[in-house]
VOVEX-8465 format. One record per residue: x, y, z of N, C-alpha, C, O in turn; residue in one letter. Coordinates in pm, whole numbers, plus 50000, padded with zeros to 5 digits. Example, Ala and Ser with C-alpha at 12.3 -4.5 7.8 and 13.67 -1.06 7.14 Angstrom:
2
513194943150780512304955050780513204967050780514244966850846A512854977550708513674989450714512905000350787513415011450804S
END
This chain:
373
575367337977331574937343877199573437345577188572687336777229M572997356077136571517357577126571017349077021571717346376923K569657344077038569017334776962569087337976810569397329676725L568777350476786568697355476633570167353976581570357348876471N571247358476661572557356776606572977343276585573717339976491S572477334576678572767319976653572117313876534572677305776460L570797318676518570157312376389570917317576273571227309576185I571307331376260571957336776140573317328976120573637324476010M574077327576233575347321376222575137307176168575907302676083A574177300476211573907286176168573497286676024573907277675951A572747296075974572427296675838573537298875749573577292475643G574517307875781575717310275710576547298175703577057294475596V576707291175827577557278575832577007268275739577717261575665A575657267475747575037256375662575297259475506575597250375430A575157272375466575437274975326576887273275288577177269975173A577857275475384579157272975349579597258175349580497253675279M578797251075440579197236375457579157228375324578247229775243A580147220075307580027209975195579517196675245580007191175343S578477191375172577867178875213578557167275130578097155975139C579537169675058580297160074983580957149675072581557153075174A580857137075034581387126575120582617121275047582567119074926Q583687119275117584977113875067584637100375003585177097374896V583817092675060583547079275018582217074875060581747079775163S581507065474989580217061175022580397050675133579427046975199D581617045775155581757036175270582997041175351583947046675296V582937038875482583987042975578584727031175613584157021875671T585967030675581586897018875613587447021475757588017031975784K587247011075850587767012375976588797001476005588456989675998I590037004876036591056995676074591336997776221591407008976270T591496985676294591696986876435592756978776486593186969176422G593216982276604594326975676676593576971176813593026979776881V593556958576849593126954276978594246949977073594866939577050V594506957477176595666954877265595346944377368596106934677380V594266945677442593996934677535593966920577473593396918177366P594566911877543594646897577495593236890077519592496893277613E592936880377431591796871877453590576878177388589466873277410G590726888677308589496894277242589616890077084590416895277007L588746880477053588876876476915587856881776814587856877876697D587006890676859586096897476777585666911076832585706913176953A585236920676740584756932376790583226934076724582896929776613V582456940776808580996941576762580946956476699581316966076767Q580536957776584580496970776510579006972976476578356964576414V578496984876518577126988076488577127003276433577947011776470T576137005476345575957019076288574457021176298573697015376220V574057028876388572577032276385571727019976399571907011476487G570757019476305569937006676288570306999876159569696990076116E571357005876096571767000075962572556987375963572416978275881Q573436987576069574466975576070574696971776209574796980076299L574786959276225575176953176354575866939576332575186929476316D577226939276332577916927776285579196925376387579736934176454T579526911976383580796908476457581856907776351581686902376241L583046913976395584176914676306585296905976370585556907676489V585926897276302586936889076366588306896976391588716905276310P588926893976500590206900576528591276890576502591246879776562V592306893776410593316884276372594686890876404595026901676355V595436883576490596696889976522596596902876582597516910876567D595476905876653595306918976727594826929176632594956940976662G594276925676517593956936176416592586932376355592186920776350K591906943076311590566940676250590386950576142591056960876147F589516948376038589206957675935587816955475892587426944175861T586986966675890585616965675846585166978875771585616989875803V584336977175679583816987675597582316989975630581556980275628E581867001975660580537005075700579957016175610580697024075552V578597016675600578097027075515578397041275579578297042975701P578777051675488578917064475531577717071575562576767071275484T577687078575681576437085075724576867095275829577097090675941D576997107775810577457116875905576357121076002576557129376091V575217115075980574027117476065573697105976156572597104776210C574667097576171574457085176245575727084076341576787089376307Q575617077676455576727074076528576887058476526575867051676522T578117052676528578417039276536579177035776657579587044676731G579397022376683579967018876806580927006576760580566998076679T582147006776821583086996076814583176990876962583526998577051V582876977976987582976973677123583646959377119583446951377027A584476956877230585126943977250585296943177389585966951577450A584676932477449584766929077590584126941677665582986945677642G584966947077754584556958677839584936971977775584696982477834Q585496971577663585976983077592584966987077476584356978377414Y584826999877451584007003877346584207019677326584647027077414G583827023577202583947037777165582927040377055582637031876971I582387052577059581517057276954582327064476840583377070376864N581777063776716582367069976603581257075876504580077072676514F581737084376412580767088976313581427083976184582577087176155I580627075876106581177070975981581037080275875580027080575805P582137088975856582267101475785582777100775645582887110975577D583107088075597583707086775465585227087375459585767084675352G585937090575562587327091375565587837078175642587097072675723T589047073675617589607061075665589757064375830590407073975871P589117055775912589137057976059590097045976111590107034576065L590887051076217591707040776290591297040176439591287050376509Q590967028676485590497025976624591627018876700592247009576649V591867023276820592727016876910591927012477029591367020777100M591846999077053591126993977170592266990077270593066980877252I592216998477380593156996977487592457002177616591247004277623H593337004277718592717010277838592157023877807591147027777867T592727031277721592187042277663591747039977513592637038877428T590527039177478590097036077348589967048977273589407058577326T590497049477149590447060477070590037056876921590197045676874T589457068076849589257065876713589587079776641589067090376676V590527078476538590887090576470590757089676316590507078876262T590907100276251590687099976105592087101576042592957108176098S592277095275924593437096175853593607110275779594717114475746K592387117175757592337130075696591447140075789590317143675759Y592137143975905591397151975998590867165175945589897170276002P591427171075843590937184075796589587183575742588887193675744K589147171975691587807170375622587007160375698586057154875642I587337157375824586757145475889585717151575991585967160776069S584557145475978583517148876084583887142376217583587147676324V584547130976208585097123576333586107132776391586127133676514Q586897139376327587907148776390587227159876458587657164176565A586127165076395585307175976467584767170876596584757178076696K584257157376597583727152376718584757150776832584507153476950L585977145876784587027145276876587507158676940587907159277057N587437168976857587807181976903586707186877005587047193377103A585567183976984584407187477061584537180777200584257186877303F584957168177197585077160577322586417165377403586487164077525F587367170277333588477176477397588157188477457588577191277570D587417196377390586937209277443586047208577561586067216777653Q585267198377555584337194677678585167190877790584997196277899E586137181277770586977176877878587777188077954587937188378076E588277197477864589117208177918588207217277997588597221278107A586997221077951586117229678023585657223378160585637230078263L585317211078157584857204178276586037203678382585837204978503V587267201678327588377201278419588617215378482588937216478601A588477225278407588517238878452587507241178562587857247178664E586267236678546585307239478637585537230978768585357236278877Y585897219178759586177210578879587387216178963587437216279086R588387220978875589587225878946589307237979032589887239779140A588347246478978588047258479054587137253879186587217259779294K586317243379163585617238879282586497234679389586297238079506Q587597226379350588497220679449589387231479512589727231479630Q589737240979418590587252779476589867260079586590497262979688E588657262979574587827271179675587507261279785587537265879899L587227248979773586867239779880588107238179968587987237180090S589177238079913590497236279990591087248480052591967247380138E590617260580009591047273180065590427276180198589317281380206N591157272680306590617274180438590737287980492590317290580605T591277296980417591397311480465590147318480431589917329480483E589307312880345588067320880305586927316080396586847304380433L586057325580430584807323080503583827316480408584097316080288S582717311280456581717305480372581117315380272580767312080158A581017328780325580467339680242581477342480130581127343880012E582747343080174583877346080071583877336179968583907338979848E583827324280014583787313079922582697312979817582897310479698R581477316079872580297317279786580437328779692580037327579576A580967339579733581197351079642582157347679532581917350779415Q583257341279568584337338679477583827328379368584197329079251A582917318579418582327309579315581397316579223581407313479104W580587325879268579597333279184580457341579086580037342578970A581557347279119582337355979033583007347278924583327351978815E583207333878963583817325878859582707318678766582877317178645F581577314578834580607306378759579967315078645579837310278532E579607326878670578787334278566579657335178428579177331578320A580917340178441581547341278310582027328078258582197326578137P582257318278347582547303878288581457299478215581647294978102F580147300078270579007294478196578817302578063578467296777961M579037314678066578937322277938579907316977834579557315577716E581187313877878582237308277792581727294577746581677291877626K581357286477837580897272277811579717272377710579727263977619Y578727281177721577587281277635578097286377500577657280777399N578937295977489579447302177373580187291877293580117291677171A580907283377363581747272977295580837263377225581027260477107A579797258077298578797248977248578077254277128577877247177029N577647268277139576937274277041577777274676906577247272976796E579077276876925579987277376800579987263676737579827262376616E580167253676814580207240076759578887237076694578877230176591V577687242076751576507238676684576327245876551575867239576455F576647258176540576467265476420577347260276315577007261276197T578447254776351579487249676248579047235276198579667230576103S578157229076248577907214676225576467210076206576077198676231N575717219776158574287216676147573957207176044572807202776041T574907203075950574737191575865575327178675910575407169575828D575727177176029576147164676087575757164276234575207173476294N576117151876289575587148876428576347156276533575817157476644L577547161576510578267169076606577497180476662577697184576776V576647185376586575697197576628574827192476751574627200376843A574327179876755573487173976836574207172676970573627175977073V575377168276971576277167577097576327179677160576177179977283F576537191977085576687204477146575367209577199575327215477307A574297207477129572987212077159572547205677286571927212677366L572817193077315572527186977441573037195177560572377196177664R574087200377544574807206877648574217221677694574427226677805N573487227377592572947240377620571427241177595570897252177580I570767230377591569357230177556568547236777671567457241877644R569037236877802568397242877913568447258377910567717265477979S569407262977823569497277777805568407284777727568297297077725E567587276177660566527281377563565207276477609565057266177675Y564197285177568562867280777594562497269677483563217267177387T561347263677508560947253277410560687258977275560967252477175D560157270977267559957277077129561297280077069561447278576947V562297284377144563617288177082564227274677047564857273476942Q564077264977126564837252077093564187245676974564877239076897M562877247176953562317242276837562777248976712562897242576608D563047262076720563667269676608565067263976574565417261876458S565817261476681567167256476658567207242176590567937239176496L566417234976645566307219876586565877221976439566317213676358L565157230976396564737231376260565937237276174565817238176051N567037240976237568057245376163569037233676115569887234876026L568797222676186569517210176148569097205676015567937207875980L569987199175932569707193875806568667183475821568647176975925S567717181075717566747171375723567317157075768566677149775844P568547153875718569057139975750569317139775903569017129875970A569867150475957570117151076107568947149376178568907141776274V567857156576135566527157376193565867143676205564907141976280Q566397133576128565817120976119566447111576228565927100876259E567617116376285568167107576398567237106076512566517115376547H567247094676570566227090676676566297100276789565287103476851K567537105076818567587114076941566947126276908566157131276988Y567217132376786566587145076745565167143776740564467152776787V564607132576682563197130276662562607130376805561607137176829K563217122976900562757122577029562667136477099561697138977171S563667145577080563617158677131562517166977062561917175677124M562267164376937561207171876867559807167976913558887176076925K559717153776939558447149376985558137155177122557027159977146D559127154877211558907160177349558687175277342557837179977418A559367183177259559137196477235557747199977199557127208877257L557247192777101555837193677047554857191477156553877198877170S555097181277235554227177977347554277188477446553207191977495A555367194177483555357204977580554777217377527554147224677603R554917220477403554277232177350552717231077347551997240877362L552257218777328550787215977325550237216177469549047217977493E551227214277569550717214077708551497226577796551837225777914T551687237177714552337247877789551397255277867550187252977860A551937264977948551197272578041550167280377962550477286777861E548947279778010547807286677948546987276577859545877280077817G547477264977831546717254777763545917246177854546317243977968K544747240877808543997231177873544737217277891545427212477801M544557211378006545147198878036544807187777946543667187877900F545617178077911545427166677831545297154677917546127151578002K544157147577890543847135677977544587124077941544917121977824D544867116178037545327102078012544797091578103544357095378211F544787079778078544347069878157545367058778193546007053478102T545537055378312546567045478355545907032878427544927033378500V546607021878395546047009978458546737009578594547727002378614N546197017378687546687020378822546707006978911545826998378900N547727005978994547676994779099547067001079220547497011379272V545986993879264545296999179382545496989979501544976992779609V546226979479485546536969979594547156957079545547296954979424G547516948579635548136936779600547346924479660546716925379765L547426913079588546736900679638547426895279745548576899079768T546826886179820547436878379928548296866979879548856859579960R548426865279749549086853179699550496854679723550926865579761S551306844279706552746844379719553356840279574553196828879530I554016849379510554186863479549553076871379527552236867479446P552896883379594551656891679578551576896279438552606899779381P550356896679373550106901579242549406915179245548546917279330Q549726923979159548986938079151547616936279126547276927279048P546746943779181545326946279155545186958879082545516969579134V544666957978955544626969878874543266976778869542236970278887Y543256988778846542006997178825542317009078753543187016778794Q541637011378644541897021178560541497034878625540437036578685E542497044978605542267058778669542807069178555543847067478492V541987079478541542277090478445542687102878523542257104878636S543467110778467543887123978518542677133578547542647141778639L541647131278454540367139378459539637136478582538757144478613S539867125978661539157123178785539647133278895538997135378997E540757138878869541307149378969541317163078915540997172478987Y541687164678787541967177178725540677183178662539917175478603V540417195178671539307201678610537907200078693536827201778638G538037196978817537107193878905536827204379010536127201979109K537417216578986537197227179079538267229279187538127237679276G539307221579177540477222679263541767227479190541927224979070K542597233779257544017234979200544627221179228544437215079333Y545357216979127545907203179139547497203979110547887208379001V548297200079195549777199079167550107184579119549987175579203L550487181479003550867169078955552267166578962553057174578912L552677155479022554167153579047554437140378983553987129479019D555317142878876555937130378799557137125978881557977134478913F557297112978916558277108679000558567093178973557877086478897W559607088579039559867073979030560637070479156561397078679209S560437058179206561217054079334562707052579314563427052379414P563217051379193564677050679177565327064279161566557064779158W564627074979151564967089179117565277095279252564407097979333C566647097479272567077105179391566497118479404565937121979507G566617126079300566017141379311564587140779331564077149879397P563837131179283562387129479309562117128479457561297135579516C562897118579517562717116179660563067127779746562547129779855K564007135779690564497148479772563457158979765563357167379854R562577158779650561567167679622560347166079711559617175679738E560137153679756558947150079827558697157579949557567161979969I559727159780042559547168580163559037182280125558247187980200P559487188180004559007201479975557497200679936556727209379977N557067190779861555787188979813554887185979945553807191579959I555337177980028554617174780155554437188480232553307191280273K555417196680253555217209480325554107218280261553267224080331A554127218980128553167226380063551757220280088550757227080110I551777207680081550517199180100549927201680236548717203880250Y550837201380342550307204580473549717218180492548837220380575D550267227880408549697241280418548407243580346547477249980396I548387238380229547207241780149546237230280110545167232680053Y546607218280140545707207480106544317207380172544157209580292G543487205080101541997207080145540937208380026541037201679923G540017216780048538887218379957539397224579816538877221479708E540377232979828540617239979710542067234279647542397237779534K542787226679712544127221779659544457207479681544387202579793F544807200779578545167186679583546547183679522547007190579429E547187173679575548407169279510548157154779461547567146479531V548667151879333548607138779277550027134979225550617141879142V550517123879279551807118979222551587107179132550777098279158S552337107479025552207095978935553707090578910554637097878876I553797077778928555077071778915555227066278771554427058278723A556327071378707556577068878565557877061378548558677061478642V558167054878439559377049078412559717038778514560917036878533W558867031978581559237023878690560137011178638559857004278539E561207009478717562086997878676561896985378757562406974678721R561216986678858561106973778948559676971078965558816977478904E559406960979054558096957179085557376969279153557956976979230H556076970179117555306982079160555336982279317555176993079375V555536971479385555576972379537556586981279581556436987179688Q557776983479500558706992379542558257007479546558607015479632V557447009979444556817023579435555837025979562555767036779619S555147015279595554167016579703554887018579826554577028079898I555877010379860556677010479974557417023979991557437029580101N558017028979883558717040879885557847052779907558307062179973T556587053279858555597063779881555137064180024554887074780081A555037051780082554667051780227555827055880316555607062380419A557087052380281558367056180351558337072380348558497078880451E558137077780233558207092380228557127100480283557217112680293L556077093580320554857101580379553957107280269553277117280292G553917101180154553057107180045551697103580051551207094979978M551017110480144549577107180182548497111680085547307109180105T548927118179983547997124079888547687112579785548287101879797W546857114279693546497104279584547777100779514548647108879483P547817087379491548987081279413548517073579291547517066379299Q549187074879183548927067579059550297060179036551377066079023I550127046579032551297036979005551127032078877550047032578818Y552247026778825552247020178691552037029378574551447026178471N552607041778601552377051778485553117048778356552717052278244G554257041878381555117038078261555547051278171556087061178221Q555267050178049555797061877948554807071777907555117083577893R553557066877886552587074977820552307088677881552377098777812E552017088978004551727102078066552947112578044552787124478014P554137106278064555397116078045555357120377899555557132177869A555087111077808555127115377659554127125677626554367134677545E552967124377690551827133477658552237147277701551927156877629I552917149177813553237162077869554817166777830555327177177871Y555397157777751556777161077706557757161577822558697169577819G557577153577921558527152378031559687143377999559547131377975V560837149878001562137141977963562997139578084563977132178080E562567146678201563377143678317562467145678440561567154078440G562727137778544561947137978665562867141578779564057138278774I562327148678891560907151878907560427162778818561237171278779P559217163378784558657174378706557267176178754556457167078766H557047190178783555757194478853554907203478752555447211578677L553587201378758552717209278684551567213278769550987204778837I551207225778769550087230678845548877233178756548997240178655L547717227578790546537230778716545447238078782545137235478898F544847247378710543847254678770542517247478787542347236978726G541527252378867540237246278889539577240578772538957229978777P539717247978658539027243778529539897234678437539517230478328D541107232078493541957222278410543037229578330543837223378260G543047243678340544137251578267545527248878339545677247978461T546447247578249547787246278294548347259378337548607267878252I548557261578462548957273678519550497276078519551027286878490L551117265278554552747266578566553287252678553552567243178583K554447250978512555137237678500556647239078496557177248878443R557347228978553558837229978548559427237178670560607240778665G558707239178774559377246278894559867235978994559457224378986F560677239579084561307230179177561617235979306561657248279318H561847227879408562237232779540561017240079618559997244579567G561357240079743560207246079834559767258579794558567260879782Y560777268479768560397282279732559797281979587558907290079561E560187274079503559617274779365558187269379382557277275879332G557927258179447556567253679467555697262279537554557264379496I556237268379661555377277479733554957290179641553817294779644H555887294679569555647306279492554457303379394553497310879382A554627291579326553587288279224552237286679289551237292079243A552217278879401550917276779458550247287479533549027289179529V551157295479609550647306179691550007318279614549147325879659S550607318479485550207329179394548617328879374547957339079354Q548077316179382546727314379362545777311279478544567313079474Y546467306179582545727302579707545857311679830545107310479927L546827320879823546957330379934545937341179917545867350380000D
END
């Protein structure tokens, strides 16, 4: 669906949608089948977090109605999300945990269930085709690739259209956000910003939507053609000889590399990130070709989950011989609106952002060679 059509459809749907709530509270009744569970944990956003006793395998709780928040019912290893939509909800905690509404025709929860059913059916279709082609020994590799291409393009068109329809029908509740997550890569940042603004003010206050908008704003401020934004990291430059070794810190800023007369490829990565480690050989190949007086690579480890020594060891094992910044944590990624890694940004000699978001050897080579060949 074209962006303008999607925006128009969302506007019509929003005008037709009723924001009336069946009740100011949502009553949840539940059945707990596994034995030995004497309480369930019920949460709703940041509004509610409570333990509800289970008596004779049943529980009842009332929570504030809010179609712009998700809630959770959890017991032991079982759990399920729900939307407190003002209709009576029934929860079954079993090997397959479910939540349904007593009045599905007016229930936002029923819309969410329908969305999940649709998603499950589409994913099953996708995987079934993959399996069918992989098991067809009569096809050559070229024929298999051709058959997959003929299936994938119309399938993705159908998949995107299904999610777009869900989005336009639910801009006043959280179901729209679930659909939008599936298709966000189909839109530019400017287009995605327009779509997020179609959501009701209440939905826009949801923490996930606010996070998306913050990241979008950061990326628009650091888009291609913009000047780089500086940051300073308490970088780890070594380890003490104590047992256990302790990090030795030294502040380093991006401006020590960028804007100094060289083209700079900035690589956001982390040692726990498989795709990041698979990208390193591609970066290394480009560095071997162009590294020198005109071109530099800088890798910054962000969102590290383990001791910084893991990052140091991983960088050494992968042959990352260019400058490294460790202990990046969250701020550099937030400044550049990075939501997933690896993420690459190419800066010009004066610090202008030339390109970002490219991947693979061919993508990196195309970006760098455009300026250095």
